[in-house]
N, C-alpha and C positions, 0 to 999 in steps of 0.2 A: 700783528699777530697776537701781541700781548693783550691788547684791548678785547679781542674776541675771546681769549682764554678767561679774562676777568669777567666778562659778560656771562659766559657759560658757568663759571663758578658761582656767581651771584644767583643765577637761575636755579642751579642745583640746590644751593643752600635754602633758597626760598621754598622750593618744592619740599625739601626735607622738613622745614619748619611747619609748613602747612599740613603735611602728612602726620607729623607728631601731634599737632593740635587736634586733627581729626580723630586720631587714636585716643588721645587723652580725653577729649570731650565726649566721645562716643557718638553713636548714630543719632540723628534727629528723631525726636519722638513722633510716632504716627499721629496724624490728625484724625480725630474721630468726631463726627457729627452725629448726634443722636436723632436722626431723621426716621420717623415712622411712616409707613405707607398703609393706608386703609382705603376704604371706599364705601359706597352706598348704592342701593337700588331702591326704587320706590314707585309711587303713583302720585301724580300731581293733578289736582282738580282746579280749574279756573272758575271760581264761583260767580264773580261779577266783573264785567268789563265796561269801561266808559271810553268810547272812541267816536270822534267826529260828531259830538253832540248827542250821541245815542248810547243808551245803557242797555246791555244785554246780560242775561244770567245763564248759568249752566243749564237751566231748564228751558231756555229759549233756543240755544244752539249748543248741542252736545259736543264737548271737547274733553280730551283725556291725554295726558302725557305720561311717559314711562322713563323717568330720569335714571341715569347711571353715571356714577362719578368716581374719581380717584382723588384721594386727599394725601398731600405730603405735609407732615407736621414736624416742626423742630422742637427744641426744648422749651421754647417760650409759648406765648399764647397764640401766635399767628400761625396760619396754615394756608396752603395753596390748594384750592379745590378745582379740579378740572371736570366739568360736567357736560353731558350731552342729553338732550331731551327729544326723542322721537315722539311726535304727537299725531293724533287723528282728530279730525273735526267733521261735524255733520254738514254745516252750511258755511262755505261750500265744502263739498266732500273732498278732502285732501289729506295727505300725509306730509308732515313737515319735520324738519330737524333744526333744532336750535343748539348752538355750541355756546356755552356760557361759563367761561373760567372766572374764578373769583378769589377773593381774599376773605378768610374767616378769622374771627377772634374769639377764642374760648374764654368764657367767664367761669364762675364756679357753678356747681350743682347741675352740670350738664347743659348749660345754656350757652349758645353760640350766636354771635352777631356776625353779619357779613354783607358783602355786596359783590355782585357779579356784573360783568359786561356780557351782553347777549347779542349774538349774531345769528340771524335766520339764514340758513343755507339756501341758495338760489332765490333770494328775496331781497327787497330793498329795505328791509326792517333791521334796525339796530336799536340797542337800548341798554338799560341797566336794571338790576334787580336787587333792591335791599331785602334782607331776610333776617328772621329771628328763628332759631332752632332750639328745641328742647329734646334731649335724648335721655333714655333710661337704659342702663346696662343690664344684660341678662345675668341672673344669679349664677348660672352654669356657663363659664367662659370657655368650655372645651369645644364648643361647636364652631362652625364657620362664621356665623353671625354673632356679633358681640353686643349689639344694642338695637333698640328700635327708637324711632323718633317721629316727631311731628314738627312741621316747619310752616311758618307764615311767610309768604312771598308777596311782593308788590312790584311786578314787572312794569316798567315804563318803556314803551316802544315808540320809535320814530320811524314812520314809513315815508320814503321819498321815491316813489316810482317814477321812472322816466316818462314824461308826458302825462302823468296822472296827478291827481290832487295830493298834496302833502297832508298826512294825518298823524295824529299822536294818540296813543291809547295808554290807559292805566288799568291794570287787572289786579284783583285780590285772589290769591291762590292759596291752597293748602297742599302740602307735600307730606305724604306719609311714607315711611320706609324702614329698611333694615340696614344697619351699618356693619361693616366687616373690617 
């Protein structure tokens, strides 16, 4: 019976010491991450595509994409950019959706470098997209849009259809848009 009493006394004393330390040291400081959330909308034009030994231009086969993205940026230079691009094409006449999340790295003077991975929805195409972006801030920052930009993209796609020929393509695109 005496050992149970000693055990209870030790437990109570330890609890009182820990409670005193908690009161003395105060509450833990709140963690604060300076994450900003922004985004962009725009228009992407694929000017030249080389695929399966054939080169086509925007003037041969009309294509147009309307990207929209959300960007999460911390205190450093890196950011996470989640983008989706619905596109329409003339030949063959179809509407597609590409989901292409990526990592961006901000340099000085509004220049950003980045790379994305690209997944074509309901398609056998996957790829990656290196990019260079230059943005200019609006003088009046009171509106919804904070900047406008131009971006050069170089999508590389690998198509592996079931039962069909494997093809690879490289495209030069420009992306114009507004950032918020």
